[in-house]
Every structure is written in structure tokens, then in C-alpha cells.
N, CA, C and O atoms as a GROMACS GRO file, in nm:
protein
  584
    1UNK      N    1  -1.397  -4.806   4.942
    1UNK     CA    2  -1.298  -4.883   4.930
    1UNK      C    3  -1.214  -4.857   5.034
    1UNK      O    4  -1.205  -4.742   5.078
    2UNK      N    5  -1.126  -4.982   5.097
    2UNK     CA    6  -1.014  -4.972   5.185
    2UNK      C    7  -0.902  -5.080   5.108
    2UNK      O    8  -0.922  -5.187   5.052
    3UNK      N    9  -0.766  -4.994   5.134
    3UNK     CA   10  -0.648  -5.061   5.068
    3UNK      C   11  -0.565  -5.048   5.209
    3UNK      O   12  -0.570  -4.956   5.289
    4UNK      N   13  -0.470  -5.201   5.215
    4UNK     CA   14  -0.416  -5.199   5.311
    4UNK      C   15  -0.258  -5.257   5.290
    4UNK      O   16  -0.237  -5.355   5.219
    5UNK      N   17  -0.190  -5.213   5.334
    5UNK     CA   18  -0.048  -5.305   5.307
    5UNK      C   19   0.014  -5.333   5.426
    5UNK      O   20   0.010  -5.265   5.528
    6UNK      N   21   0.071  -5.438   5.408
    6UNK     CA   22   0.149  -5.412   5.568
    6UNK      C   23   0.275  -5.436   5.558
    6UNK      O   24   0.314  -5.428   5.441
    7UNK      N   25   0.377  -5.469   5.654
    7UNK     CA   26   0.517  -5.492   5.673
    7UNK      C   27   0.588  -5.611   5.595
    7UNK      O   28   0.710  -5.620   5.584
    8UNK      N   29   0.491  -5.707   5.541
    8UNK     CA   30   0.521  -5.844   5.462
    8UNK      C   31   0.503  -5.822   5.324
    8UNK      O   32   0.547  -5.902   5.242
    9UNK      N   33   0.427  -5.696   5.283
    9UNK     CA   34   0.414  -5.626   5.153
    9UNK      C   35   0.254  -5.715   5.095
    9UNK      O   36   0.228  -5.717   4.974
   10UNK      N   37   0.187  -5.763   5.170
   10UNK     CA   38   0.069  -5.805   5.135
   10UNK      C   39  -0.022  -5.690   5.172
   10UNK      O   40  -0.025  -5.609   5.266
   11UNK      N   41  -0.123  -5.721   5.019
   11UNK     CA   42  -0.196  -5.590   4.997
   11UNK      C   43  -0.329  -5.640   4.976
   11UNK      O   44  -0.365  -5.714   4.885
   12UNK      N   45  -0.428  -5.573   5.110
   12UNK     CA   46  -0.562  -5.586   5.121
   12UNK      C   47  -0.646  -5.490   5.014
   12UNK      O   48  -0.606  -5.376   4.992
   13UNK      N   49  -0.761  -5.541   4.950
   13UNK     CA   50  -0.858  -5.432   4.934
   13UNK      C   51  -1.002  -5.499   4.990
   13UNK      O   52  -1.046  -5.609   4.954
   14UNK      N   53  -1.060  -5.416   5.077
   14UNK     CA   54  -1.156  -5.438   5.114
   14UNK      C   55  -1.301  -5.330   5.038
   14UNK      O   56  -1.293  -5.209   5.015
   15UNK      N   57  -1.377  -5.386   5.021
   15UNK     CA   58  -1.517  -5.327   4.961
   15UNK      C   59  -1.634  -5.351   5.032
   15UNK      O   60  -1.616  -5.391   5.147
   16UNK      N   61  -1.722  -5.340   5.003
   16UNK     CA   62  -1.861  -5.329   5.066
   16UNK      C   63  -1.895  -5.555   4.983
   16UNK      O   64  -1.951  -5.639   5.054
   17UNK      N   65  -1.866  -5.572   4.904
   17UNK     CA   66  -1.926  -5.681   4.873
   17UNK      C   67  -1.765  -5.793   4.848
   17UNK      O   68  -1.771  -5.911   4.814
   18UNK      N   69  -1.659  -5.731   4.871
   18UNK     CA   70  -1.573  -5.842   4.855
   18UNK      C   71  -1.470  -5.839   4.906
   18UNK      O   72  -1.444  -5.723   4.939
   19UNK      N   73  -1.381  -5.919   4.937
   19UNK     CA   74  -1.240  -5.873   4.942
   19UNK      C   75  -1.143  -5.943   4.882
   19UNK      O   76  -1.153  -6.058   4.838
   20UNK      N   77  -1.064  -5.883   4.880
   20UNK     CA   78  -0.903  -5.966   4.771
   20UNK      C   79  -0.795  -5.907   4.825
   20UNK      O   80  -0.782  -5.786   4.845
   21UNK      N   81  -0.707  -6.004   4.853
   21UNK     CA   82  -0.559  -6.001   4.923
   21UNK      C   83  -0.456  -6.034   4.802
   21UNK      O   84  -0.484  -6.114   4.714
   22UNK      N   85  -0.345  -5.968   4.809
   22UNK     CA   86  -0.253  -6.027   4.749
   22UNK      C   87  -0.086  -6.041   4.796
   22UNK      O   88  -0.012  -5.945   4.818
   23UNK      N   89  -0.049  -6.180   4.805
   23UNK     CA   90   0.046  -6.233   4.905
   23UNK      C   91   0.143  -6.267   4.835
   23UNK      O   92   0.129  -6.358   4.753
   24UNK      N   93   0.270  -6.198   4.851
   24UNK     CA   94   0.382  -6.281   4.780
   24UNK      C   95   0.505  -6.348   4.869
   24UNK      O   96   0.589  -6.285   4.935
   25UNK      N   97   0.496  -6.478   4.855
   25UNK     CA   98   0.559  -6.518   4.967
   25UNK      C   99   0.689  -6.531   4.994
   25UNK      O  100   0.745  -6.546   5.102
   26UNK      N  101   0.765  -6.518   4.811
   26UNK     CA  102   0.893  -6.486   4.800
   26UNK      C  103   0.857  -6.433   4.666
   26UNK      O  104   0.744  -6.421   4.619
   27UNK      N  105   0.999  -6.397   4.597
   27UNK     CA  106   1.000  -6.363   4.423
   27UNK      C  107   0.947  -6.484   4.359
   27UNK      O  108   0.972  -6.599   4.398
   28UNK      N  109   0.855  -6.446   4.235
   28UNK     CA  110   0.848  -6.533   4.138
   28UNK      C  111   0.674  -6.580   4.180
   28UNK      O  112   0.608  -6.625   4.086
   29UNK      N  113   0.604  -6.568   4.326
   29UNK     CA  114   0.498  -6.672   4.352
   29UNK      C  115   0.408  -6.536   4.357
   29UNK      O  116   0.465  -6.439   4.407
   30UNK      N  117   0.324  -6.523   4.330
   30UNK     CA  118   0.174  -6.433   4.380
   30UNK      C  119   0.070  -6.521   4.451
   30UNK      O  120   0.042  -6.626   4.393
   31UNK      N  121   0.004  -6.491   4.576
   31UNK     CA  122  -0.113  -6.526   4.586
   31UNK      C  123  -0.220  -6.446   4.586
   31UNK      O  124  -0.204  -6.336   4.640
   32UNK      N  125  -0.320  -6.472   4.542
   32UNK     CA  126  -0.431  -6.384   4.549
   32UNK      C  127  -0.571  -6.408   4.582
   32UNK      O  128  -0.655  -6.421   4.493
   33UNK      N  129  -0.596  -6.415   4.694
   33UNK     CA  130  -0.738  -6.487   4.776
   33UNK      C  131  -0.829  -6.381   4.751
   33UNK      O  132  -0.808  -6.262   4.776
   34UNK      N  133  -0.936  -6.432   4.699
   34UNK     CA  134  -1.110  -6.326   4.689
   34UNK      C  135  -1.176  -6.432   4.732
   34UNK      O  136  -1.162  -6.554   4.722
   35UNK      N  137  -1.295  -6.320   4.810
   35UNK     CA  138  -1.404  -6.346   4.886
   35UNK      C  139  -1.517  -6.265   4.871
   35UNK      O  140  -1.509  -6.143   4.863
   36UNK      N  141  -1.629  -6.330   4.866
   36UNK     CA  142  -1.746  -6.242   4.828
   36UNK      C  143  -1.792  -6.294   4.706
   36UNK      O  144  -1.794  -6.408   4.659
   37UNK      N  145  -1.844  -6.134   4.646
   37UNK     CA  146  -1.902  -6.084   4.531
   37UNK      C  147  -1.869  -5.988   4.460
   37UNK      O  148  -1.919  -5.876   4.453
   38UNK      N  149  -1.724  -6.065   4.366
   38UNK     CA  150  -1.681  -5.913   4.278
   38UNK      C  151  -1.748  -5.865   4.187
   38UNK      O  152  -1.766  -5.924   4.081
   39UNK      N  153  -1.792  -5.756   4.212
   39UNK     CA  154  -1.877  -5.660   4.187
   39UNK      C  155  -1.778  -5.593   4.090
   39UNK      O  156  -1.823  -5.595   3.976
   40UNK      N  157  -1.656  -5.534   4.100
   40UNK     CA  158  -1.574  -5.467   4.039
   40UNK      C  159  -1.570  -5.310   4.133
   40UNK      O  160  -1.555  -5.194   4.093
   41UNK      N  161  -1.590  -5.372   4.284
   41UNK     CA  162  -1.557  -5.224   4.313
   41UNK      C  163  -1.410  -5.178   4.331
   41UNK      O  164  -1.389  -5.079   4.401
   42UNK      N  165  -1.316  -5.238   4.278
   42UNK     CA  166  -1.179  -5.196   4.321
   42UNK      C  167  -1.108  -5.176   4.188
   42UNK      O  168  -0.990  -5.143   4.181
   43UNK      N  169  -1.172  -5.194   4.105
   43UNK     CA  170  -1.159  -5.120   3.971
   43UNK      C  171  -0.999  -5.194   3.943
   43UNK      O  172  -0.965  -5.307   3.977
   44UNK      N  173  -0.939  -5.120   3.890
   44UNK     CA  174  -0.830  -5.190   3.798
   44UNK      C  175  -0.710  -5.210   3.896
   44UNK      O  176  -0.622  -5.286   3.856
   45UNK      N  177  -0.695  -5.150   4.025
   45UNK     CA  178  -0.644  -5.135   4.120
   45UNK      C  179  -0.546  -5.254   4.212
   45UNK      O  180  -0.462  -5.230   4.300
   46UNK      N  181  -0.587  -5.377   4.162
   46UNK     CA  182  -0.568  -5.495   4.201
   46UNK      C  183  -0.439  -5.550   4.077
   46UNK      O  184  -0.333  -5.611   4.094
   47UNK      N  185  -0.489  -5.509   3.982
   47UNK     CA  186  -0.438  -5.548   3.848
   47UNK      C  187  -0.276  -5.480   3.816
   47UNK      O  188  -0.175  -5.533   3.772
   48UNK      N  189  -0.304  -5.345   3.859
   48UNK     CA  190  -0.178  -5.263   3.859
   48UNK      C  191  -0.084  -5.284   3.971
   48UNK      O  192   0.032  -5.242   3.965
   49UNK      N  193  -0.137  -5.355   4.083
   49UNK     CA  194  -0.059  -5.424   4.162
   49UNK      C  195   0.010  -5.530   4.111
   49UNK      O  196   0.126  -5.518   4.074
   50UNK      N  197  -0.054  -5.635   4.105
   50UNK     CA  198  -0.006  -5.710   3.994
   50UNK      C  199   0.117  -5.690   3.907
   50UNK      O  200   0.230  -5.736   3.925
   51UNK      N  201   0.067  -5.603   3.796
   51UNK     CA  202   0.173  -5.570   3.698
   51UNK      C  203   0.291  -5.521   3.763
   51UNK      O  204   0.397  -5.535   3.701
   52UNK      N  205   0.293  -5.459   3.892
   52UNK     CA  206   0.394  -5.388   3.926
   52UNK      C  207   0.475  -5.528   3.981
   52UNK      O  208   0.592  -5.543   3.946
   53UNK      N  209   0.417  -5.615   4.057
   53UNK     CA  210   0.549  -5.705   4.143
   53UNK      C  211   0.589  -5.797   3.996
   53UNK      O  212   0.699  -5.851   3.982
   54UNK      N  213   0.455  -5.802   3.872
   54UNK     CA  214   0.543  -5.848   3.816
   54UNK      C  215   0.642  -5.805   3.675
   54UNK      O  216   0.689  -5.887   3.596
   55UNK      N  217   0.659  -5.667   3.669
   55UNK     CA  218   0.752  -5.574   3.631
   55UNK      C  219   0.901  -5.656   3.735
   55UNK      O  220   0.998  -5.714   3.684
   56UNK      N  221   0.878  -5.639   3.866
   56UNK     CA  222   0.959  -5.613   3.930
   56UNK      C  223   1.038  -5.781   3.944
   56UNK      O  224   1.160  -5.800   3.948
   57UNK      N  225   0.951  -5.869   3.950
   57UNK     CA  226   1.016  -6.026   3.935
   57UNK      C  227   1.014  -6.100   3.795
   57UNK      O  228   1.084  -6.199   3.775
   58UNK      N  229   0.939  -6.051   3.708
   58UNK     CA  230   1.000  -6.100   3.584
   58UNK      C  231   0.878  -6.187   3.585
   58UNK      O  232   0.764  -6.150   3.613
   59UNK      N  233   0.918  -6.316   3.546
   59UNK     CA  234   0.820  -6.466   3.550
   59UNK      C  235   0.753  -6.431   3.666
   59UNK      O  236   0.797  -6.355   3.752
   60UNK      N  237   0.631  -6.496   3.665
   60UNK     CA  238   0.571  -6.516   3.836
   60UNK      C  239   0.452  -6.648   3.754
   60UNK      O  240   0.405  -6.673   3.642
   61UNK      N  241   0.446  -6.712   3.921
   61UNK     CA  242   0.346  -6.800   3.927
   61UNK      C  243   0.285  -6.774   3.989
   61UNK      O  244   0.312  -6.739   4.104
   62UNK      N  245   0.111  -6.785   3.913
   62UNK     CA  246   0.034  -6.684   4.014
   62UNK      C  247  -0.085  -6.810   4.045
   62UNK      O  248  -0.125  -6.902   3.973
   63UNK      N  249  -0.109  -6.783   4.139
   63UNK     CA  250  -0.234  -6.875   4.275
   63UNK      C  251  -0.344  -6.794   4.310
   63UNK      O  252  -0.329  -6.704   4.393
   64UNK      N  253  -0.466  -6.818   4.248
   64UNK     CA  254  -0.561  -6.764   4.289
   64UNK      C  255  -0.656  -6.846   4.350
   64UNK      O  256  -0.700  -6.949   4.298
   65UNK      N  257  -0.697  -6.792   4.485
   65UNK     CA  258  -0.795  -6.848   4.557
   65UNK      C  259  -0.930  -6.797   4.592
   65UNK      O  260  -0.963  -6.716   4.678
   66UNK      N  261  -1.018  -6.877   4.488
   66UNK     CA  262  -1.144  -6.820   4.499
   66UNK      C  263  -1.226  -6.907   4.539
   66UNK      O  264  -1.325  -6.934   4.471
   67UNK      N  265  -1.203  -6.966   4.653
   67UNK     CA  266  -1.296  -7.084   4.746
   67UNK      C  267  -1.403  -7.011   4.776
   67UNK      O  268  -1.518  -7.052   4.787
   68UNK      N  269  -1.358  -6.889   4.789
   68UNK     CA  270  -1.523  -6.792   4.908
   68UNK      C  271  -1.523  -6.769   4.836
   68UNK      O  272  -1.400  -6.775   4.829
   69UNK      N  273  -1.567  -6.717   4.679
   69UNK     CA  274  -1.624  -6.617   4.611
   69UNK      C  275  -1.760  -6.666   4.542
   69UNK      O  276  -1.779  -6.750   4.455
   70UNK      N  277  -1.845  -6.587   4.610
   70UNK     CA  278  -1.996  -6.599   4.549
   70UNK      C  279  -2.064  -6.650   4.432
   70UNK      O  280  -2.136  -6.746   4.407
   71UNK      N  281  -1.985  -6.490   4.331
   71UNK     CA  282  -1.998  -6.419   4.247
   71UNK      C  283  -1.917  -6.386   4.167
   71UNK      O  284  -1.812  -6.384   4.232
   72UNK      N  285  -1.894  -6.354   4.053
   72UNK     CA  286  -1.841  -6.234   4.008
   72UNK      C  287  -1.924  -6.147   3.851
   72UNK      O  288  -2.014  -6.187   3.776
   73UNK      N  289  -1.853  -6.034   3.853
   73UNK     CA  290  -1.975  -6.012   3.707
   73UNK      C  291  -1.878  -6.069   3.585
   73UNK      O  292  -1.762  -6.109   3.574
   74UNK      N  293  -2.009  -6.046   3.487
   74UNK     CA  294  -1.941  -6.058   3.399
   74UNK      C  295  -1.854  -5.938   3.324
   74UNK      O  296  -1.785  -5.961   3.226
   75UNK      N  297  -1.864  -5.844   3.368
   75UNK     CA  298  -1.740  -5.748   3.368
   75UNK      C  299  -1.630  -5.759   3.392
   75UNK      O  300  -1.538  -5.727   3.317
   76UNK      N  301  -1.620  -5.819   3.524
   76UNK     CA  302  -1.493  -5.804   3.615
   76UNK      C  303  -1.464  -5.954   3.536
   76UNK      O  304  -1.345  -5.950   3.505
   77UNK      N  305  -1.510  -6.055   3.502
   77UNK     CA  306  -1.452  -6.211   3.444
   77UNK      C  307  -1.399  -6.143   3.323
   77UNK      O  308  -1.283  -6.176   3.299
   78UNK      N  309  -1.440  -6.072   3.255
   78UNK     CA  310  -1.395  -6.010   3.096
   78UNK      C  311  -1.258  -5.949   3.152
   78UNK      O  312  -1.150  -5.999   3.120
   79UNK      N  313  -1.271  -5.820   3.250
   79UNK     CA  314  -1.123  -5.792   3.282
   79UNK      C  315  -1.040  -5.851   3.299
   79UNK      O  316  -0.934  -5.824   3.244
   80UNK      N  317  -1.052  -5.946   3.375
   80UNK     CA  318  -0.978  -6.066   3.461
   80UNK      C  319  -0.918  -6.147   3.341
   80UNK      O  320  -0.804  -6.193   3.343
   81UNK      N  321  -0.994  -6.159   3.251
   81UNK     CA  322  -0.917  -6.203   3.094
   81UNK      C  323  -0.822  -6.137   3.019
   81UNK      O  324  -0.714  -6.188   2.988
   82UNK      N  325  -0.853  -6.037   2.991
   82UNK     CA  326  -0.835  -5.964   2.898
   82UNK      C  327  -0.664  -5.951   3.002
   82UNK      O  328  -0.559  -5.985   2.948
   83UNK      N  329  -0.666  -5.903   3.135
   83UNK     CA  330  -0.510  -5.893   3.140
   83UNK      C  331  -0.476  -6.021   3.168
   83UNK      O  332  -0.354  -6.025   3.150
   84UNK      N  333  -0.522  -6.149   3.210
   84UNK     CA  334  -0.436  -6.222   3.212
   84UNK      C  335  -0.368  -6.245   3.065
   84UNK      O  336  -0.246  -6.262   3.056
   85UNK      N  337  -0.454  -6.244   2.949
   85UNK     CA  338  -0.418  -6.268   2.781
   85UNK      C  339  -0.309  -6.174   2.755
   85UNK      O  340  -0.224  -6.209   2.674
   86UNK      N  341  -0.295  -6.025   2.827
   86UNK     CA  342  -0.224  -5.939   2.751
   86UNK      C  343  -0.061  -5.968   2.876
   86UNK      O  344   0.048  -5.953   2.820
   87UNK      N  345  -0.060  -5.995   2.984
   87UNK     CA  346   0.064  -6.068   3.046
   87UNK      C  347   0.132  -6.219   3.030
   87UNK      O  348   0.242  -6.272   3.030
   88UNK      N  349  -0.004  -6.250   3.017
   88UNK     CA  350   0.042  -6.430   2.934
   88UNK      C  351   0.176  -6.467   2.925
   88UNK      O  352   0.212  -6.582   2.949
   89UNK      N  353   0.276  -6.352   2.882
   89UNK     CA  354   0.406  -6.375   2.843
   89UNK      C  355   0.473  -6.388   2.974
   89UNK      O  356   0.589  -6.427   2.980
   90UNK      N  357   0.414  -6.362   3.068
   90UNK     CA  358   0.506  -6.322   3.201
   90UNK      C  359   0.486  -6.416   3.332
   90UNK      O  360   0.549  -6.418   3.438
   91UNK      N  361   0.375  -6.493   3.287
   91UNK     CA  362   0.306  -6.616   3.378
   91UNK      C  363   0.330  -6.716   3.371
   91UNK      O  364   0.282  -6.772   3.273
   92UNK      N  365   0.401  -6.786   3.451
   92UNK     CA  366   0.508  -6.918   3.424
   92UNK      C  367   0.396  -7.040   3.433
   92UNK      O  368   0.404  -7.144   3.366
   93UNK      N  369   0.297  -7.013   3.521
   93UNK     CA  370   0.209  -7.091   3.588
   93UNK      C  371   0.074  -7.010   3.633
   93UNK      O  372   0.087  -6.902   3.692
   94UNK      N  373  -0.057  -7.062   3.604
   94UNK     CA  374  -0.155  -6.996   3.684
   94UNK      C  375  -0.210  -7.095   3.782
   94UNK      O  376  -0.199  -7.207   3.733
   95UNK      N  377  -0.260  -7.097   3.891
   95UNK     CA  378  -0.357  -7.227   3.937
   95UNK      C  379  -0.454  -7.165   4.025
   95UNK      O  380  -0.421  -7.103   4.126
   96UNK      N  381  -0.598  -7.184   3.980
   96UNK     CA  382  -0.755  -7.139   4.041
   96UNK      C  383  -0.792  -7.226   4.110
   96UNK      O  384  -0.816  -7.338   4.066
   97UNK      N  385  -0.807  -7.191   4.241
   97UNK     CA  386  -0.922  -7.318   4.328
   97UNK      C  387  -1.014  -7.267   4.310
   97UNK      O  388  -0.994  -7.148   4.333
   98UNK      N  389  -1.178  -7.296   4.261
   98UNK     CA  390  -1.256  -7.272   4.291
   98UNK      C  391  -1.374  -7.330   4.384
   98UNK      O  392  -1.370  -7.452   4.403
   99UNK      N  393  -1.474  -7.259   4.440
   99UNK     CA  394  -1.524  -7.300   4.511
   99UNK      C  395  -1.700  -7.324   4.453
   99UNK      O  396  -1.774  -7.365   4.542
  100UNK      N  397  -1.752  -7.307   4.343
  100UNK     CA  398  -1.852  -7.348   4.312
  100UNK      C  399  -1.872  -7.397   4.191
  100UNK      O  400  -1.768  -7.416   4.127
  101UNK      N  401  -1.991  -7.429   4.126
  101UNK     CA  402  -1.994  -7.478   3.954
  101UNK      C  403  -1.998  -7.328   3.885
  101UNK      O  404  -1.967  -7.323   3.766
  102UNK      N  405  -2.034  -7.214   3.949
  102UNK     CA  406  -2.026  -7.072   3.877
  102UNK      C  407  -1.914  -7.047   3.863
  102UNK      O  408  -1.873  -7.028   3.748
  103UNK      N  409  -1.867  -7.042   3.923
  103UNK     CA  410  -1.685  -7.020   3.934
  103UNK      C  411  -1.616  -7.095   3.830
  103UNK      O  412  -1.558  -7.047   3.732
  104UNK      N  413  -1.627  -7.212   3.859
  104UNK     CA  414  -1.551  -7.309   3.778
  104UNK      C  415  -1.610  -7.276   3.626
  104UNK      O  416  -1.530  -7.240   3.539
  105UNK      N  417  -1.715  -7.285   3.603
  105UNK     CA  418  -1.768  -7.199   3.465
  105UNK      C  419  -1.694  -7.064   3.421
  105UNK      O  420  -1.656  -7.047   3.305
  106UNK      N  421  -1.679  -6.990   3.502
  106UNK     CA  422  -1.643  -6.873   3.491
  106UNK      C  423  -1.493  -6.882   3.438
  106UNK      O  424  -1.439  -6.840   3.335
  107UNK      N  425  -1.444  -6.955   3.551
  107UNK     CA  426  -1.260  -6.973   3.545
  107UNK      C  427  -1.258  -7.051   3.384
  107UNK      O  428  -1.206  -6.977   3.300
  108UNK      N  429  -1.288  -7.134   3.351
  108UNK     CA  430  -1.324  -7.216   3.236
  108UNK      C  431  -1.300  -7.095   3.122
  108UNK      O  432  -1.193  -7.070   3.066
  109UNK      N  433  -1.432  -7.028   3.103
  109UNK     CA  434  -1.427  -6.918   3.015
  109UNK      C  435  -1.288  -6.828   3.013
  109UNK      O  436  -1.236  -6.793   2.907
  110UNK      N  437  -1.251  -6.806   3.106
  110UNK     CA  438  -1.126  -6.728   3.132
  110UNK      C  439  -1.041  -6.766   3.024
  110UNK      O  440  -1.020  -6.720   2.911
  111UNK      N  441  -0.986  -6.896   3.110
  111UNK     CA  442  -0.895  -6.960   3.077
  111UNK      C  443  -0.902  -6.980   2.898
  111UNK      O  444  -0.797  -6.959   2.838
  112UNK      N  445  -1.001  -7.011   2.834
  112UNK     CA  446  -1.010  -7.012   2.702
  112UNK      C  447  -0.976  -6.848   2.602
  112UNK      O  448  -0.904  -6.799   2.514
  113UNK      N  449  -1.088  -6.820   2.697
  113UNK     CA  450  -1.058  -6.614   2.651
  113UNK      C  451  -0.920  -6.609   2.626
  113UNK      O  452  -0.881  -6.617   2.510
  114UNK      N  453  -0.816  -6.594   2.750
  114UNK     CA  454  -0.698  -6.558   2.741
  114UNK      C  455  -0.618  -6.643   2.677
  114UNK      O  456  -0.509  -6.586   2.668
  115UNK      N  457  -0.613  -6.740   2.632
  115UNK     CA  458  -0.549  -6.872   2.567
  115UNK      C  459  -0.440  -6.896   2.660
  115UNK      O  460  -0.322  -6.868   2.636
  116UNK      N  461  -0.492  -6.958   2.788
  116UNK     CA  462  -0.416  -6.970   2.880
  116UNK      C  463  -0.443  -7.135   2.885
  116UNK      O  464  -0.386  -7.173   2.986
  117UNK      N  465  -0.491  -7.222   2.834
  117UNK     CA  466  -0.533  -7.348   2.840
  117UNK      C  467  -0.361  -7.450   2.875
  117UNK      O  468  -0.348  -7.536   2.961
  118UNK      N  469  -0.275  -7.412   2.797
  118UNK     CA  470  -0.190  -7.512   2.892
  118UNK      C  471  -0.091  -7.468   3.021
  118UNK      O  472   0.007  -7.529   3.063
  119UNK      N  473  -0.148  -7.346   3.068
  119UNK     CA  474  -0.080  -7.248   3.161
  119UNK      C  475  -0.139  -7.285   3.279
  119UNK      O  476  -0.081  -7.307   3.385
  120UNK      N  477  -0.285  -7.292   3.250
  120UNK     CA  478  -0.391  -7.262   3.391
  120UNK      C  479  -0.439  -7.386   3.444
  120UNK      O  480  -0.522  -7.448   3.377
  121UNK      N  481  -0.401  -7.429   3.547
  121UNK     CA  482  -0.467  -7.538   3.583
  121UNK      C  483  -0.616  -7.469   3.688
  121UNK      O  484  -0.597  -7.357   3.734
  122UNK      N  485  -0.725  -7.526   3.713
  122UNK     CA  486  -0.792  -7.503   3.786
  122UNK      C  487  -0.825  -7.626   3.864
  122UNK      O  488  -0.849  -7.732   3.806
  123UNK      N  489  -0.827  -7.612   4.017
  123UNK     CA  490  -0.880  -7.678   4.132
  123UNK      C  491  -1.011  -7.670   4.172
  123UNK      O  492  -1.077  -7.566   4.172
  124UNK      N  493  -1.059  -7.805   4.212
  124UNK     CA  494  -1.165  -7.833   4.292
  124UNK      C  495  -1.166  -7.856   4.419
  124UNK      O  496  -1.265  -7.845   4.491
  125UNK      N  497  -1.017  -7.898   4.464
  125UNK     CA  498  -0.996  -7.981   4.543
  125UNK      C  499  -0.907  -7.874   4.612
  125UNK      O  500  -0.805  -7.853   4.546
  126UNK      N  501  -0.918  -7.776   4.761
  126UNK     CA  502  -0.846  -7.715   4.856
  126UNK      C  503  -0.731  -7.760   4.849
  126UNK      O  504  -0.635  -7.707   4.793
  127UNK      N  505  -0.736  -7.892   4.922
  127UNK     CA  506  -0.587  -7.949   4.932
  127UNK      C  507  -0.480  -7.975   4.907
  127UNK      O  508  -0.369  -7.972   4.959
  128UNK      N  509  -0.550  -8.017   4.771
  128UNK     CA  510  -0.471  -8.012   4.612
  128UNK      C  511  -0.384  -7.892   4.598
  128UNK      O  512  -0.261  -7.896   4.598
  129UNK      N  513  -0.496  -7.725   4.583
  129UNK     CA  514  -0.433  -7.604   4.577
  129UNK      C  515  -0.356  -7.565   4.664
  129UNK      O  516  -0.273  -7.484   4.624
  130UNK      N  517  -0.351  -7.602   4.804
  130UNK     CA  518  -0.320  -7.546   4.889
  130UNK      C  519  -0.187  -7.612   4.917
  130UNK      O  520  -0.104  -7.541   4.975
  131UNK      N  521  -0.153  -7.736   4.885
  131UNK     CA  522  -0.038  -7.778   4.870
  131UNK      C  523   0.055  -7.751   4.757
  131UNK      O  524   0.178  -7.752   4.762
  132UNK      N  525  -0.033  -7.722   4.639
  132UNK     CA  526   0.077  -7.657   4.535
  132UNK      C  527   0.138  -7.509   4.578
  132UNK      O  528   0.252  -7.468   4.561
  133UNK      N  529   0.038  -7.450   4.632
  133UNK     CA  530   0.055  -7.329   4.704
  133UNK      C  531   0.196  -7.319   4.751
  133UNK      O  532   0.290  -7.260   4.697
  134UNK      N  533   0.192  -7.385   4.857
  134UNK     CA  534   0.271  -7.436   4.997
  134UNK      C  535   0.394  -7.453   4.903
  134UNK      O  536   0.483  -7.367   4.895
  135UNK      N  537   0.393  -7.606   4.809
  135UNK     CA  538   0.510  -7.601   4.813
  135UNK      C  539   0.598  -7.521   4.687
  135UNK      O  540   0.720  -7.506   4.680
  136UNK      N  541   0.494  -7.476   4.594
  136UNK     CA  542   0.618  -7.333   4.516
  136UNK      C  543   0.659  -7.224   4.612
  136UNK      O  544   0.765  -7.163   4.597
  137UNK      N  545   0.549  -7.190   4.739
  137UNK     CA  546   0.629  -7.106   4.835
  137UNK      C  547   0.726  -7.117   4.890
  137UNK      O  548   0.795  -7.033   4.947
  138UNK      N  549   0.751  -7.321   4.867
  138UNK     CA  550   0.906  -7.309   4.979
  138UNK      C  551   1.034  -7.366   4.874
  138UNK      O  552   1.136  -7.422   4.916
  139UNK      N  553   1.007  -7.342   4.740
  139UNK     CA  554   1.146  -7.386   4.655
  139UNK      C  555   1.214  -7.258   4.662
  139UNK      O  556   1.171  -7.144   4.641
  140UNK      N  557   1.357  -7.311   4.703
  140UNK     CA  558   1.408  -7.134   4.658
  140UNK      C  559   1.422  -7.099   4.505
  140UNK      O  560   1.430  -7.178   4.411
  141UNK      N  561   1.423  -6.982   4.503
  141UNK     CA  562   1.382  -6.901   4.329
  141UNK      C  563   1.538  -6.960   4.244
  141UNK      O  564   1.549  -6.951   4.121
  142UNK      N  565   1.612  -7.000   4.303
  142UNK     CA  566   1.741  -7.003   4.191
  142UNK      C  567   1.741  -7.186   4.155
  142UNK      O  568   1.832  -7.249   4.100
  143UNK      N  569   1.612  -7.239   4.206
  143UNK     CA  570   1.576  -7.370   4.192
  143UNK      C  571   1.456  -7.347   4.097
  143UNK      O  572   1.422  -7.443   4.028
  144UNK      N  573   1.410  -7.267   4.088
  144UNK     CA  574   1.263  -7.307   3.949
  144UNK      C  575   1.259  -7.362   3.884
  144UNK      O  576   1.381  -7.375   3.877
  145UNK      N  577   1.228  -7.418   3.817
  145UNK     CA  578   1.205  -7.485   3.677
  145UNK      C  579   1.140  -7.365   3.606
  145UNK      O  580   1.042  -7.297   3.638
  146UNK      N  581   1.235  -7.356   3.484
  146UNK     CA  582   1.173  -7.225   3.422
  146UNK      C  583   1.073  -7.282   3.289
  146UNK      O  584   1.010  -7.202   3.220
   0.00000   0.00000   0.00000
């Protein structure tokens, strides 16, 4: 596994099966992009990075772009569900784009297991997801709806 961090604060995890990036276009907004097959090769490293940002920002709006995910192991899905449930109080909203029926079913499981029904929206339309992410990133933080 290779971990890179650039000057903008973007963190990239590159593995044999998967790539995951964490972007922070502004305070309070995080975009996680995942591609490939997530079999857990990054361990808890991405979750630790997200927790670090949440600790700094307080409440966040999380965008998860999984349009290019071919699959995720049950262990990985369970780990993410537990992490999201643990940090639920600090998550204003969660937006997740799925690219396949399998990933949509997995996202539904995570939403139910973590008790995120009212704050997690699952998208199947990439343009709607991209528009929501761009809009959230463009709003000045002092005008964020709480």
C-alpha cells in the first residue's frame, strides 16, 4: 500500500485492488472517492484520517463516490458501518453514489446497520451526486445550514 498526501491536503491510498482518496474542498466537507475492489488492504488508515478531520472540523458533510467500485468485502462493509455509527453525531449528512446494484445493496445495509436512515442519501445518478458535492463545496462555511 502506498499513501500520498499533496499540498491541498488530499490523501490517496493506492493498493493492489483498490484506490481511495480523501479530499477536503473546504472545512466541513469531505469527499471520499473509491475505485476497484475494496478487500480491506488499507486497514483502518482511511478511517483514522477521516476521524482526524472530523475532530478538527466538528460537524461534517460526507460525500462517498463509489461509482467505480466493483465490490467490497463483508468485513470492509461492516467496518465502515461501525465507523459511521460511531461518528454519527458528527455527520451532518452523508451522500453516497453507487455504480452497481451490489454496491447499492451494500450501501443500504450500511445505512440501516449504522442507523443513518434520515441523514444518508444514496444516489444512482452521477450528475445529481456531482451537483450536490459541487454545491456543498461552494457554500461559505458561515452560511452552512445546521
